[in-house]
C-alpha positions in Angstrom: 0.0 0.0 0.0 1.3 3.4 -0.9 0.9 5.5 2.2 1.4 8.7 0.2 -2.3 8.2 -0.7 -3.4 7.5 2.9 -1.1 9.8 4.9 2.0 9.4 7.0 2.6 6.4 9.2 3.7 8.7 12.0 4.3 7.9 15.7 1.7 10.4 16.9 2.4 11.1 20.6 5.6 8.9 20.6 8.3 11.4 21.7 11.7 9.8 21.8 15.0 10.5 20.1 16.5 7.6 18.2 20.2 7.2 17.4 21.0 7.6 13.8 22.7 4.7 12.1 26.0 5.3 10.5 25.6 6.9 7.1 26.1 4.2 4.6 27.0 4.2 0.9 24.1 5.3 -1.3 23.1 6.9 -4.6 21.8 10.4 -5.1 20.7 13.0 -7.6 21.6 16.7 -7.2 19.1 19.1 -5.7 19.3 22.8 -5.1 18.6 24.6 -1.8 14.9 24.7 -2.5 14.8 20.9 -2.8 14.1 21.0 -6.5 15.7 18.7 -8.9 18.6 20.2 -10.9 17.8 21.3 -14.3 18.9 18.2 -16.3 17.4 16.1 -18.9 16.0 12.8 -17.6 18.4 10.9 -19.8 21.3 12.1 -17.7 20.5 9.9 -14.8 20.7 6.9 -17.1 24.1 8.0 -18.3 25.5 8.7 -14.8 26.6 5.7 -12.8 24.2 4.5 -10.2 26.7 4.9 -7.4 27.6 8.5 -8.4 24.0 9.6 -8.6 23.3 8.2 -5.1 26.3 9.9 -3.5 25.2 13.2 -4.8 21.9 12.9 -2.8 23.6 12.1 0.5 24.0 15.3 2.5 21.5 17.4 0.5 19.6 20.0 2.4 16.0 21.2 1.8 13.7 23.5 3.8 10.5 21.7 4.4 8.8 18.3 4.7 7.2 18.7 1.3 10.5 19.5 -0.4 12.0 16.4 1.3 9.3 14.2 0.0 9.6 15.7 -3.5 13.4 15.2 -3.5 13.1 11.4 -2.9 10.1 11.1 -5.0 11.8 12.7 -8.0 14.8 10.5 -7.4 12.6 7.4 -7.3 11.0 8.4 -10.5 14.3 8.7 -12.3 15.5 5.4 -10.9 12.2 3.5 -11.6 10.5 3.0 -8.2 7.6 4.7 -6.3 8.1 6.0 -2.8 5.9 6.5 0.3 6.1 8.3 3.6 7.3 6.4 6.6 8.1 6.8 10.3 8.9 10.1 11.9 10.2 11.0 15.4 9.9 14.2 17.4 12.0 16.3 19.6 11.1 15.5 23.2 8.1 17.4 24.5 7.3 19.1 21.1 5.5 18.5 17.9 8.6 19.3 15.9 9.9 16.5 13.7 13.5 15.3 14.5 13.8 12.6 11.9 11.7 11.5 9.0 12.0 8.3 6.8 10.7 7.7 3.3 10.6 4.2 1.9 10.4 2.5 -1.4 6.7 1.7 -1.9 7.5 -2.0 -1.8 8.9 -1.8 1.8 7.4 -4.3 4.2 5.1 -7.2 3.5 1.3 -7.4 3.1 1.1 -9.8 6.0 2.5 -7.1 8.3 -0.8 -5.2 8.0 -4.3 -6.0 9.1 -6.1 -7.7 6.2 -9.6 -6.5 6.0 -11.9 -7.6 3.1 -10.9 -4.7 0.9 -7.1 -5.0 1.5 -7.2 -8.7 1.1 -8.6 -8.4 -2.5 -5.9 -5.9 -3.5 -2.8 -7.1 -5.5 0.2 -7.8 -3.2 2.8 -5.2 -4.2 5.0 -5.5 -1.1 8.4 -7.4 -1.4 10.1 -6.3 1.8 12.3 -3.9 0.0 14.9 -2.2 2.3 15.5 0.9 0.1 14.9 4.1 2.1 16.1 7.6 2.9 16.3 9.5 6.2 16.2 13.2 6.8 17.3 14.8 10.0 15.9 18.2 10.9 18.0 20.7 12.8 16.7 23.5 15.1 16.6 25.9 12.2 14.2 23.7 10.3 16.6 22.5 7.6 16.1 18.9 6.4 19.3 17.1 5.7 19.8 13.6 4.1 21.7 11.6 6.8 21.0 8.0 5.7 20.3 6.4 2.3 19.8 2.7 1.5 19.4 2.0 -2.2 19.3 -1.8 -2.4 16.1 -2.9 -4.1 15.0 -6.6 -4.1 12.6 -6.1 -7.1 12.7 -5.0 -10.7 12.7 -1.2 -11.3 10.3 0.4 -13.8 11.5 0.9 -17.3 11.7 4.5 -18.7 8.5 4.0 -20.7 6.7 2.7 -17.6 7.7 5.4 -15.1 4.7 7.5 -15.7 2.6 4.8 -14.0 4.5 5.0 -10.7 2.0 6.0 -8.0 4.1 8.6 -6.3 4.7 10.4 -9.6 1.1 10.6 -10.7 0.7 14.4 -10.5 -0.8 17.1 -12.7 1.5 19.9 -13.8 0.0 23.3 -13.9 -0.3 23.5 -17.7 -2.2 20.2 -17.9 -4.5 21.2 -15.0 -5.5 24.3 -16.8 -6.4 22.2 -19.9 -8.6 19.9 -17.7 -10.3 23.0 -16.1 -11.1 24.6 -19.4 -12.4 21.3 -21.0 -14.4 20.5 -17.9 -16.0 24.0 -17.9 -16.9 23.4 -21.5 -18.9 20.3 -20.5 -16.5 17.8 -22.1 -16.5 14.4 -20.4 -13.4 13.1 -18.6 -12.9 10.2 -21.0 -12.8 12.5 -24.0 -10.5 14.9 -22.1 -8.0 12.2 -21.2 -8.0 10.8 -24.8 -7.3 14.3 -26.2 -4.4 14.8 -23.8 -2.9 11.4 -24.6 -3.1 12.2 -28.3 -1.6 15.6 -27.8 1.3 14.1 -25.8 1.9 11.3 -28.5 1.1 8.6 -26.0 0.1 7.9 -22.4 3.7 7.2 -21.4 4.5 10.9 -22.1 2.0 12.1 -19.5 3.0 12.4 -15.9 -0.4 11.1 -14.8 -2.9 8.3 -15.5 -6.5 8.3 -16.3 -7.3 7.8 -12.7 -5.3 10.9 -11.7 -7.3 12.8 -14.3 -10.6 11.7 -12.7 -9.3 12.5 -9.2 -8.3 16.0 -10.2 -11.6 16.7 -11.9 -13.6 15.4 -8.9 -11.5 17.4 -6.4 -12.0 20.5 -8.6 -15.8 19.9 -8.5 -15.8 19.6 -4.8 -13.9 22.9 -4.5 -16.3 24.6 -6.8 -19.5 23.6 -5.1 -20.5 26.2 -2.6 -21.1 25.1 1.0 -24.3 27.0 1.2 -25.5 25.2 -2.0 -25.0 21.7 -0.6 -26.5 22.8 2.7 -29.5 24.3 0.9 -30.0 21.0 -0.9 -29.8 18.9 2.3 -32.3 21.4 3.9 -34.6 20.9 0.9 -34.5 17.1 1.3 -35.2 17.4 5.1 -38.1 19.7 4.4 -39.5 17.2 1.9 -39.0 14.3 4.3 -41.0 16.3 7.0 -43.7 17.0 4.5 -44.2 13.4 3.4 -43.0 10.4 5.5 -42.2 8.3 2.5 -39.6 10.7 1.1 -36.1 9.1 0.9 -32.8 10.8 0.5 -29.1 9.8 1.0 -25.8 11.6 0.8 -22.3 10.1 0.5 -19.4 12.0 2.1 -15.8 12.0 0.9 -12.8 11.5 3.1 -12.9 15.2 4.0 -16.5 14.9 5.1 -17.9 16.9 2.2 -21.0 15.7 0.3 -20.0 14.2 -3.0 -23.0 12.1 -4.2 -26.7 12.6 -3.6 -29.7 10.3 -4.1 -33.4 11.1 -3.5 -36.9 9.9 -4.4 -40.4 10.9 -3.2 -43.2 8.6 -1.9 -45.0 8.5 -5.3 -41.8 7.2 -6.9 -41.8 4.3 -4.4 -45.5 3.5 -5.3 -44.6 3.8 -9.0 -41.8 1.3 -8.5 -44.1 -1.2 -6.9 -46.3 -1.0 -10.0 -43.8 -0.6 -12.8 -40.3 -1.2 -11.4 -39.7 -4.4 -13.5 -37.7 -2.4 -16.0 -35.5 0.6 -15.2 -33.5 2.9 -17.5 -30.5 4.4 -15.8 -29.1 7.4 -17.6 -25.9 9.4 -16.9 -25.7 11.6 -20.0 -26.9 14.8 -18.4 -24.9 17.4 -16.5 -25.9 20.2 -14.2 -24.4 23.3 -15.9 -23.2 25.1 -12.7 -21.0 22.4 -11.3 -21.0 19.9 -14.2 -22.3 17.2 -11.9 -23.8 14.1 -13.4 -27.6 14.0 -13.1 -28.6 10.4 -13.2 -32.3 9.6 -13.2 -33.9 6.1 -12.7 -36.8 6.1 -15.2 -39.4 3.5 -16.3 -42.6 3.3 -18.2 -46.2 3.1 -16.8 -49.3 1.3 -18.2 -49.7 4.1 -20.8 -46.1 3.8 -21.8 -45.4 7.2 -20.3 -42.4 8.3 -18.2 -42.3 7.5 -14.5 -39.5 8.6 -12.2 -38.2 6.1 -9.7 -35.5 8.3 -8.3 -32.6 10.6 -9.2 -29.0 11.2 -8.2 -26.2 13.8 -8.5 -22.8 12.1 -8.9 -19.3 13.7 -8.9 -17.7 10.9 -10.9 -18.5 7.7 -12.9 -16.4 5.3 -10.8 -17.4 1.8 -9.7 -17.3 3.0 -6.1 -19.8 5.8 -6.7 -22.2 3.5 -8.7 -22.1 0.8 -6.0 -23.0 3.4 -3.4 -25.8 4.7 -5.5 -27.3 1.3 -6.5 -27.2 0.2 -2.9 -29.0 3.4 -1.8 -31.6 2.9 -4.5 -32.1 -0.7 -3.6 -32.5 0.1 0.1 -35.1 2.8 -0.7 -37.1 0.1 -2.6 -37.2 -2.5 0.2 -34.3 -4.4 -1.4 -36.4 -5.4 -4.5 -34.2 -5.1 -7.6 -35.6 -4.6 -11.1 -35.8 -7.5 -13.5 -34.0 -5.5 -16.2 -31.9 -2.4 -16.2 -30.8 -0.4 -19.3 -27.6 1.7 -19.3 -24.9 2.9 -21.6 -21.6 1.1 -22.3 -19.8 2.1 -19.1 -17.5 -0.5 -17.6 -17.6 0.9 -14.1 -21.4 0.9 -14.2 -21.4 -2.7 -15.4 -19.2 -3.8 -12.6 -21.4 -2.1 -10.0 -24.6 -3.6 -11.5 -23.0 -7.1 -11.3 -22.2 -6.6 -7.6 -25.4 -4.9 -6.4 -28.0 -6.4 -8.9 -26.5 -9.9 -9.6 -29.9 -11.3 -10.6 -30.9 -8.3 -12.8 -30.6 -8.6 -16.6 -28.2 -5.8 -17.7 -29.0 -4.5 -21.2 -27.4 -1.8 -23.3 -29.7 1.0 -24.4 -29.8 1.2 -28.2 -30.2 4.9 -28.0 -26.7 5.2 -26.6 -25.3 2.7 -29.1 -26.7 4.7 -32.0 -25.5 7.9 -30.5 -22.0 6.7 -30.1 -21.8 5.0 -33.5 -20.9 8.0 -35.6 -17.7 8.8 -33.7 -16.4 5.2 -34.2 -17.5 4.3 -37.7 -15.8 7.1 -39.7 -16.4 6.6 -43.4 -19.0 3.9 -42.8 -21.4 6.6 -41.4 -22.4 7.6 -44.9 -23.0 4.0 -46.2 -26.7 3.2 -46.2 -26.2 -0.5 -46.8 -23.9 -0.8 -43.8 -26.5 0.8 -41.6 -29.1 -1.5 -42.9 -27.0 -4.5 -41.9 -26.2 -2.9 -38.5 -29.9 -2.3 -37.8 -30.7 -5.9 -38.8 -28.1 -7.2 -36.3 -30.0 -5.6 -33.5 -33.4 -7.1 -34.5 -32.3 -10.6 -35.3 -34.7 -13.3 -34.1 -32.2 -16.2 -33.8 -28.6 -16.4 -32.7 -27.6 -18.0 -35.9 -29.2 -15.2 -37.9 -27.2 -12.6 -35.9 -23.9 -14.4 -36.4 -24.5 -14.7 -40.1 -25.6 -11.0 -40.4 -22.7 -9.7 -38.3 -20.1 -11.8 -40.1 -21.4 -10.5 -43.4 -21.3 -6.9 -42.2 -17.7 -7.2 -40.9 -16.5 -9.0 -44.0 -18.1 -6.8 -46.6 -16.8 -3.6 -45.0 -13.4 -4.9 -43.8 -14.2 -3.9 -40.2 -12.2 -6.7 -38.5 -10.0 -4.1 -36.7 -12.7 -1.7 -35.6 -12.3 -1.8 -31.8 -15.7 -0.3 -31.1 -17.5 -2.9 -33.2 -15.4 -5.7 -31.7 -16.3 -4.5 -28.2 -20.0 -4.3 -29.2 -19.8 -7.9 -30.5 -18.3 -9.0 -27.2 -21.4 -7.7 -25.3 -23.9 -8.8 -28.0 -26.0 -10.6 -25.4 -26.8 -7.2 -23.8 -28.3 -5.5 -26.8 -29.3 -8.1 -29.5 -32.9 -9.4 -29.4 -31.8 -12.9 -30.4 -30.0 -13.4 -27.1 -32.7 -11.8 -24.9 -35.9 -13.6 -25.8 -36.6 -14.4 -22.1 -35.7 -10.9 -20.9 -38.7 -8.6 -20.1 -37.9 -5.2 -21.5 -41.4 -3.6 -21.7 -40.7 -2.5 -25.2 -38.2 0.0 -24.0 -35.5 -1.4 -26.2 -37.4 -0.8 -29.4 -38.1 2.8 -28.4 -34.3 3.5 -28.1 -34.9 5.8 -25.1 -36.0 8.7 -27.4 -39.3 9.1 -25.6 -37.9 8.6 -22.1 -35.2 11.1 -21.0 -33.8 12.3 -24.3 -34.1 16.0 -23.9 -36.4 16.7 -20.9 -33.5 17.5 -18.5 -31.5 19.6 -20.9 -34.0 22.5 -20.6 -33.9 22.6 -16.8 -30.5 24.2 -16.0 -28.5 27.2 -17.1 -25.1 28.4 -15.9 -26.5 29.9 -12.7 -28.9 27.2 -11.6 -28.1 25.9 -8.1 -28.5 22.3 -7.1 -31.6 23.0 -5.1 -33.2 24.9 -8.0 -32.3 22.1 -10.3 -34.1 19.6 -8.0 -37.2 21.8 -7.7 -37.3 22.2 -11.5 -37.0 18.4 -11.9 -39.8 17.9 -9.4 -42.0 20.2 -11.5 -41.1 18.2 -14.6 -42.0 14.9 -12.9 -45.3 16.4 -11.6 -46.1 17.2 -15.2 -45.5 13.5 -16.1 -47.9 12.5 -13.3 -50.6 14.9 -14.5 -50.3 13.4 -18.0 -50.9 9.9 -16.4 -54.0 11.2 -14.6 -55.4 12.5 -17.9 -54.8 9.1 -19.5 -56.4 7.3 -16.6 -59.4 9.6 -16.9 -59.7 8.9 -20.6 -59.4 5.1 -20.1 -62.1 5.2 -17.4 -64.5 7.5 -19.3 -64.2 6.2 -22.8 -63.5 3.0 -24.8 -61.2 2.7 -27.8 -62.9 2.1 -31.2 -62.4 -1.5 -32.3 -61.3 -1.7 -35.9 -63.0 -5.1 -36.2 -66.4 -4.4 -34.8 -67.6 -7.9 -33.9 -64.3 -9.3 -32.6 -64.9 -10.7 -29.1 -61.2 -10.9 -28.3 -60.7 -7.3 -29.3 -63.7 -6.2 -27.1 -62.1 -8.1 -24.2 -58.7 -6.4 -24.8 -60.4 -2.9 -25.0 -61.9 -3.5 -21.5 -58.8 -4.6 -19.7 -55.9 -2.8 -21.4 -55.2 0.9 -21.4 -55.9 2.7 -24.8 -52.2 2.8 -25.7 -51.6 -0.9 -25.0 -54.9 -1.8 -26.7 -53.7 -0.2 -29.9 -50.5 -2.3 -29.8 -52.6 -5.4 -29.2 -54.9 -4.5 -32.1 -51.9 -4.2 -34.5 -50.8 -7.7 -33.6 -54.3 -9.0 -34.1 -54.6 -7.4 -37.5 -51.3 -8.9 -38.5 -52.5 -12.3 -37.3 -55.7 -11.9 -39.4 -54.2 -10.6 -42.6 -50.4 -10.9 -42.6 -49.9 -14.3 -41.0 -50.5 -17.5 -43.0 -50.7 -21.0 -41.6 -48.1 -23.4 -43.0 -48.9 -26.5 -41.0 -51.2 -27.6 -38.1 -50.1 -30.7 -36.2 -52.2 -32.4 -33.5 -49.9 -33.5 -30.8 -52.5 -35.1 -28.5 -56.2 -34.7 -27.8 -56.0 -31.0 -26.8 -52.5 -30.0 -27.8 -51.6 -28.4 -31.1 -48.5 -27.3 -32.9 -48.8 -24.5 -35.5 -46.2 -23.5 -38.0 -46.9 -19.9 -39.2 -45.2 -17.5 -41.5 -45.6 -13.7 -42.0 -46.3 -12.8 -45.6 -43.6 -10.2 -45.7 -41.0 -12.7 -44.4 -39.9 -16.3 -45.0 -39.4 -17.0 -41.3 -41.4 -19.8 -39.8 -42.7 -19.4 -36.3 -43.8 -22.3 -34.1 -46.8 -21.9 -31.8 -47.8 -24.5 -29.2 -51.3 -24.4 -27.8 -53.1 -26.6 -25.2 -56.8 -25.8 -25.4 -57.6 -27.6 -22.2 -55.3 -25.4 -20.0 -55.1 -22.5 -22.5 -51.3 -22.5 -22.2 -49.7 -21.1 -25.3 -46.1 -20.2 -26.4 -44.5 -18.8 -29.5 -40.9 -19.1 -30.7 -40.7 -15.4 -31.3 -40.8 -14.7 -27.5 -42.8 -11.5 -27.7 -44.9 -12.1 -24.6 -41.8 -12.9 -22.6 -40.1 -9.7 -23.7 -43.1 -7.3 -24.0 -45.9 -8.8 -22.0 -48.2 -8.8 -25.0 -49.4 -11.7 -27.2 -47.9 -11.7 -30.7 -49.6 -12.0 -34.1 -48.7 -15.7 -34.4 -50.4 -16.6 -31.1 -53.5 -14.5 -32.1 -53.6 -16.3 -35.4 -53.7 -19.6 -33.6 -56.5 -18.2 -31.4 -58.4 -17.3 -34.6 -58.0 -20.8 -36.0 -59.3 -22.4 -32.7 -62.0 -19.7 -32.2 -60.6 -18.5 -28.9 -62.8 -15.5 -27.9 -61.0 -14.2 -24.8 -57.5 -13.6 -23.7 -56.5 -16.2 -21.1 -56.0 -14.6 -17.7 -52.4 -15.6 -17.4 -51.6 -13.7 -20.5 -53.0 -10.4 -19.3 -50.0 -8.6 -17.7 -51.3 -6.4 -14.9 -48.8 -3.6 -15.5 -50.5 -3.0 -18.9 -54.1 -2.9 -17.6 -56.3 0.0 -16.5 -56.2 -1.5 -13.0 -52.3 -1.5 -12.9 -52.3 0.5 -9.7 -55.2 -1.3 -8.0 -54.8 -4.1 -5.5 -51.0 -3.8 -5.5 -50.9 -4.3 -1.7 -52.9 -7.1 -0.1 -53.6 -8.1 3.4 -51.1 -10.7 4.8 -49.1 -10.5 1.6 -45.4 -10.5 2.5 -44.3 -9.6 -1.0 -41.3 -10.5 -3.0 -39.0 -8.2 -1.1 -39.3 -10.2 2.1 -35.9 -11.4 3.3 -35.1 -14.4 5.4 -35.5 -13.2 9.0 -37.5 -10.1 8.1 -40.4 -9.5 10.5 -43.8 -9.9 9.1 -44.8 -6.7 11.0 -42.1 -4.7 9.2 -43.3 -6.0 5.8 -46.9 -5.1 6.8 -45.9 -1.7 8.0 -44.1 -0.8 4.7 -46.8 -2.0 2.4 -49.6 -0.4 4.5 -47.7 2.9 4.4 -47.5 2.8 0.7 -51.1 1.8 0.3 -52.3 4.6 2.6 -50.0 7.1 0.8 -51.5 6.1 -2.6 -55.0 6.7 -1.3 -54.1 10.1 0.2 -52.4 11.2 -3.1 -55.4 9.9 -5.1 -57.9 11.8 -2.9 -56.1 15.1 -2.1 -57.3 17.0 -5.2 -61.0 16.8 -4.5 -63.0 17.7 -1.4 -65.5 14.9 -1.8 -62.7 12.4 -2.2 -61.0 13.6 0.9 -64.2 13.3 2.9 -64.7 9.7 1.7 -61.1 8.9 2.9 -61.6 10.6 6.3 -64.9 8.7 6.8 -63.1 5.5 5.9 -60.4 6.3 8.5 -63.0 7.0 11.1 -64.9 3.8 10.4 -61.6 1.8 10.5 -60.6 3.5 13.7 -64.0 2.6 15.3 -63.7 -1.0 14.2 -60.1 -1.2 15.6 -61.3 0.1 19.0 -64.0 -2.6 19.1 -61.5 -5.2 18.1 -59.1 -4.3 20.8 -61.9 -4.0 23.4 -63.0 -7.5 22.5 -59.4 -8.8 22.8 -59.2 -7.1 26.2 -62.4 -8.8 27.4 -61.3 -12.1 26.1 -58.0 -11.7 27.9 -59.7 -10.7 31.1 -62.0 -13.8 30.9 -59.1 -16.0 30.3 -57.3 -14.7 33.4 -60.4 -15.2 35.6 -60.8 -18.7 34.2 -57.2 -19.5 35.0 -57.5 -18.1 38.5 -60.6 -20.2 39.1 -58.8 -23.3 38.0 -55.9 -22.5 40.2 -58.3 -22.1 43.2 -60.0 -25.4 42.5 -56.6 -27.2 42.3 -55.6 -25.6 45.6 -58.9 -26.8 47.2 -58.2 -30.3 46.0 -54.7 -30.2 47.5 -56.1 -29.1 50.9 -58.6 -31.9 50.9 -55.8 -34.4 50.2 -53.9 -33.0 53.2 -56.8 -33.4 55.5 -57.3 -37.0 54.5 
């Protein structure tokens, strides 16, 4: 472990003077009185003999602890090893340093330290190296090199590898200004680092790594954010939590105790998640203009295929650590019930966090992000229409074999074997190609490519002066608009019926009664395709009530297989549309037409698409899918009852008559509870009296026995 990252391993209150060892032979580089490295080209250290370079360091004097560290750090960089801060001793009775040691970063052994879970999983970089330097500080505050050991028991870094040494990962002022200007322009860190690598003709010519770049940008953000702004945001969250008991918020603090990541959701989002949380889109493409923070909403679709907000976050970076914190906070706010499917962009840190926090959730890549990123990676292929047709076909393939054939043809015809982006996309094909996700429920979000979810709604919220709190308030207004749109659709569905294009179709009439208008229209399209665009190739009787149909769409040569059992009304299709979308496909509906099925079987009416999607979500004595082993039934009841009551309050608050109905219901329920507990009290009192009488009778019998 490099303690330069974690601070000195000092002795604290240990106040003793140690005897300095005899100054031994060593190696050195020349430093001036300010502790700065002499103005030489780096190659000179390679030309000078190792022994001569070390001798020059011995006896050097600098004026501060920082200069002492920089002196040994720069020497280590030129030699090929990283350094870390070591032990220090004080003048007796003071806080003034008497001696200070710095080590090669490979000093000591991993077994010397306490192995927690995190440190155990880190690579073992310690070799017990004895290389070190000791500074002695005189009364005037001058730091002098009095001991130097330069015997390493490990290989030193090569010149082309030295930029990777941990203690040399620093940003020079010129590069920092570039990061600042590009960050202020809203350019993402990945693009910024790639630009700087290109400008420097390779990563080895930079004195920092991609991680250093991220650390600098995040520290800069923390310095920018005003204390009063973060305090105002926390105050707003507390106010919302006081207003509604189901409001949830969480803040992550950095090592300095400053807030760095925020997550929040209101009570309605929790209820929405209960109804429609099977599919979640997590998007990190938006930035708040004032601080360039990442605005990351969790979004889904309701029974009208409209936006619903499950929660939102402000993040300072896109690291695995931040995503793990956020996903755990999100999961905790939802009673530890993960979504079935989550859509994200192609971020490796995000993918790692999802695998850890949502191990049983299907992780899919949002096609909107793929198509958005494609132009910057396809160069001349962007203008080729035939290439794009093949690329689009790959996404919508129905069979794995079809995908492999189409992808191979695209790569071969356009000589794209060396395209890194396409190769990476192929590697993760199971996350975005339909052929590999037939059993993954996506609610049709994949086909919409996110364009009607969170495409541009957040971009209009902020300008350069918008504070975090104002951003949150503007976002709340946006979400309230979504919820008003849902109320309007609910009203239309309850007050009117869609026009059935086939007037006397019983199955369409049934669909119009149970599905929302939007979903009914999708069902009707499948029905019409089943009637007019799907032809029967073969019907096979498997047993008395079981049939196999081979069907083909007139616009395609593909043959689909439908299995139907008329006794149980179980049906399946090889296209897998119901498994993915929750709606029966045209092939199944064609089989229904052939067998004169007049109603949709109950098991194939997905509640999330019905007019009653929000009704009867919470049931008495239902422990729910979120119940963990050892979780108290009372706690499960409490959480579900709270959400049920919250839903009723929200539904009734806009109308005086509705509010009166709810209050009357509460009064009636309160009266019934009083009677119930009174009855329990009487029963308990009767039981006690009965037990006392029995005890008295037993005592009488004992007395009679004694008299005898």
